[in-house]
N, C-alpha and C positions, 0 to 999 in steps of 0.2 A: 594277645587280649591285653596283655598291660600297655602296651603301646596305645591301642584303642583308647582305651580307659584314660592316660594320660592327656591323649587327644581332646577327649570330649571335655576334661577336666578344665583344659585352658582356654579353649572354648565359652565355657560357663562363666569362666573368671575374665573372660576379655568381655563379655556382654554386660556380666554385671557392673563393671568399671564403668562401662560407655554410659550404660543406663543412669549411675550414680552421678556422672559428669553433665547430663542433659539439665538444662538451666530449666528453675521451676517456671512456671507460668506467670509472668508479670503484667501488672495493668499496663496498657498502652502509655506512654507519654505525649501529650497533646501538647501545641506551641502556641502561643497566643501573642498579638501585637501589645506591649505594654499598654498604649495609649489607646488601645480596642479603636483603631481606625477603620476596620472592617466590623464591627460590632462584636456579636459573639464568636464571630467564625473564629476556628482552630484548623492547626496544621497538624500532620503529624509526623513531620522532619523539621529538624531547626532551619533558619534562615534569615531574611529580614523581612520587615515589612514593604509592600509595593507602594504603599502610600506615604509613609513618614521615612522609612528608610531604615528604622530601627530595627535591633535584632529581637527576634520572637523568644519568648521567654517560655519556661515550661509552666504549666498550670496545675492545680490541683483540683481535685473535686469540693473543695470548701470554697466558701464564700471569700471574697477579697477581704482582709481587714484593713482599716483606715491607719494609716501612719499618725500617730501621736505625737512623736517624739521630733527629734529636730533632724533625724536621718533624712535624707530623699528616696521616695518608694519608687519603684520601677512603673506607677504610673502618675508620677510628677511630672508637668509641663517643664521643671526645671532640668529636665533631661535632655531637651533641645539645646541643640549649640550653636542655632540661628544667633546672629547680630543684629541688634536695632540700635537705630538713631531717636533719643529723646525729642521733643521740642525744643529743650535747651541744648541741643546739638551734641549731644553725650552718646557715646556710643555705649551701649549696655550688653547684658545678655538676661534673659528670664529669670535665671537664678538669681539675678541682682536685687531682685523683686522678692525674696524670699522673707519670710518676717511677718508679714502681714496678708490680712485678708485682702483678696483680689476680687475687684468688680470690674469683669472685661467685656467688652464691646466691639465686633469690627465694623467700622464706618467708612465713608471719605468725604472729605471737604465740599467736593462739588456738588454732592447729593442734595437735590430739591424736594424727594419724597419722603421717602420713610427714613432718613438720617436725621432730618431735624427732631423727628417723633422719638428715636430710640435716645438723641441726645437729651431731649427733654425727660425721659424715663429714666437715663442717668441723674439728671439732677434732682429729679423728684426724690428718688430712691438716698441719695445722698443727704437730702434735706431731713429724714426721714431717723437717719442714725443718730442714737444719742452722742453726745461728745467723747464720754471715755471709751468709745466703741469707734468714733471716727477716725481715733489718733491713731489706733489696728488697722487700719482700711484704708485701699489704693485703689483708685477707682481707675481704670487703664481702657484709652480708646486706641485702637489696632486699625489703621489706615488701610485699606484694601487696594487703595489706588496708589503706590510707593514711588511710580515715578511722578506724579504731580505734586503728591503732600510730603513736601521737603519740610524739613524742620523748621523752616522757618514759615512754613505756609501754617501747620500743626499750631507754631505759638502765635499765630495771628488769628487761628481759629479759637485757639483756647481763651485770650482776649477778648473774643469777641462775644463768646458765647459766657463770660464771666466762669470759665472752669481753670482759672490760672492759679490756682492755689495749691498748695503742698501735696493735697490728699490727689491731686490730679496727674495724671500720666499720661502724654501721647508717642505712640511709637511709629517710625517709619522703618520698615524690613527691607530685604530684596524681593524680589518677584517670588522665589521659590521657598524663601523663608515666611511669606506671608501665607503661602500656598500650603507648605506645610503645617502653620499652626490652626488655618481653615478646617484644615481633613481632621485635627486632633479635636476642635471644638464641634466639628458635623456641621461648621458654617459652610452654605454654598453659595456660591459668587460667579458672575459670569460678566466681561463686558460686553455691553450691548451696542457700544457707540464711542467715540473717543470721550473719557472723563464722563460716561455713563454705565453705571453697573446694574445688573438685579443680584439681590445678593439676601441671605437668610438674616430673620430680626430676632437675635439672639443674644441674651444676656446673661452671662457666665459666673459664677461664685467660686471661687478657690479656696482650700484652706492656707494658711500660712506656710505649710510644706509644698503647694503647688497643686493638690488635688483638685478634681474637678467635684464639689459638692452639691451643684445646685445650677440647673437653667431655668430662664425663664422667656417663653418665646411667644412673639407676639408685639403688636405695638399698642400702648395705652393700655394694657391689659392690668389685673389686679396685680399688685406688686408685694402684698402680704407676706406670702412665703417667701419670698425673697429677701424682706426686710428682716424676717424673723430668722432666716437662716445666717445672714452676715451678723447680723446681734450675734447670734449664739457661738459663734465661730470667733469673733475678734472679740469678747468678752475680758480674755486676759490679758 
């Protein structure tokens, strides 16, 4: 009888011990591309984004907090490591633009339809930014046709369009680098014939830490909100 009771006691302790070791129910961890290439899509396992190839990051139920310091957040375009040539034939990375409000658009110099309007919209925005804010703002035009738009071609385009001042920057990247950047901005483009592309018409505004703050879509649209956003984040 004593042996039976001892055995039952041992079984009870074993069960109790196992029960105590069971992990408490925890909230599932979801992962998301830091650049939100796939919108609000989340994933249950860690990995990399199928579009920009950056590591997926764990997210919480809280709303994203915009970084106001000097550090680079996970949502910053400065995390991209692609290299670019400027119209001055200098090699840079996007993080080299850190510290200024960035107004960015994707165009190509041989475009005869939408791009001239986008260029005009960029110039119109630039003219309406007060001088004290303009010194903290950089206007960046990224070519979606890097094979044609060499630094020399971009320099000539800048001069021709009166966009050769210090506040203007033109970028030529690699084919993969341009595609990666376009995916981050949700800009769609497609080559429909040699030196002819269909593409989205989007002007994007980033804060000095490289976080997307505002987008203007369309040609010749009301740009009051865009200008207000630029002034707000470039006032310091």
